[in-house]
C-alpha positions in Angstrom: 51.4 -15.0 -70.9 49.9 -16.5 -67.7 49.5 -14.1 -64.9 48.8 -15.3 -61.4 47.7 -12.9 -58.7 49.4 -13.6 -55.4 48.0 -12.1 -52.3 50.4 -10.8 -49.7 51.5 -13.5 -47.3 50.1 -16.3 -49.6 52.0 -19.6 -49.6 54.2 -20.1 -52.6 52.9 -23.7 -53.0 49.4 -22.3 -53.3 50.5 -19.8 -56.0 52.3 -22.5 -57.9 49.1 -24.7 -57.8 47.1 -21.8 -59.3 49.7 -21.4 -62.0 49.6 -25.1 -62.9 45.8 -25.0 -63.1 45.8 -22.1 -65.4 48.6 -23.6 -67.5 46.6 -26.9 -67.9 43.5 -25.0 -69.0 45.5 -23.4 -71.9 46.0 -26.8 -73.5 49.6 -26.2 -74.5 51.0 -29.5 -73.3 48.1 -31.4 -75.0 48.8 -29.7 -78.3 52.5 -30.2 -78.0 52.0 -34.0 -77.5 49.6 -34.2 -80.4 52.2 -32.4 -82.7 54.9 -34.9 -81.8 53.3 -37.6 -83.9 51.2 -37.7 -87.1 47.7 -39.2 -87.0 46.0 -40.1 -90.1 42.7 -38.2 -90.8 40.8 -41.4 -90.6 42.2 -42.1 -87.1 41.3 -38.6 -85.9 37.8 -39.0 -87.3 37.4 -42.4 -85.5 38.7 -41.0 -82.2 36.4 -38.0 -82.5 33.4 -40.3 -83.1 34.3 -42.5 -80.1 34.6 -39.5 -77.9 31.2 -38.2 -79.1 29.6 -41.6 -78.3 31.2 -41.6 -74.8 29.9 -38.1 -74.0 26.4 -39.0 -75.2 26.4 -42.1 -72.9 27.5 -39.9 -70.0 24.7 -37.4 -70.7 22.1 -40.1 -70.9 23.3 -41.5 -67.5 22.9 -38.1 -65.9 19.2 -37.9 -66.9 
């Protein structure tokens, strides 16, 4: 359960924004979308490898 602390007099839009941020961090929507379709293990492995290569390139560019 997501709990958002709302200060007295705080704007409802601001509280809603906090809720949305916390909800996104939980990864529920991402998991739900991934469960809607089946990906072969080979496809998952390839995507994981591509992501790792992308992250390494980003890290090299930072240095």
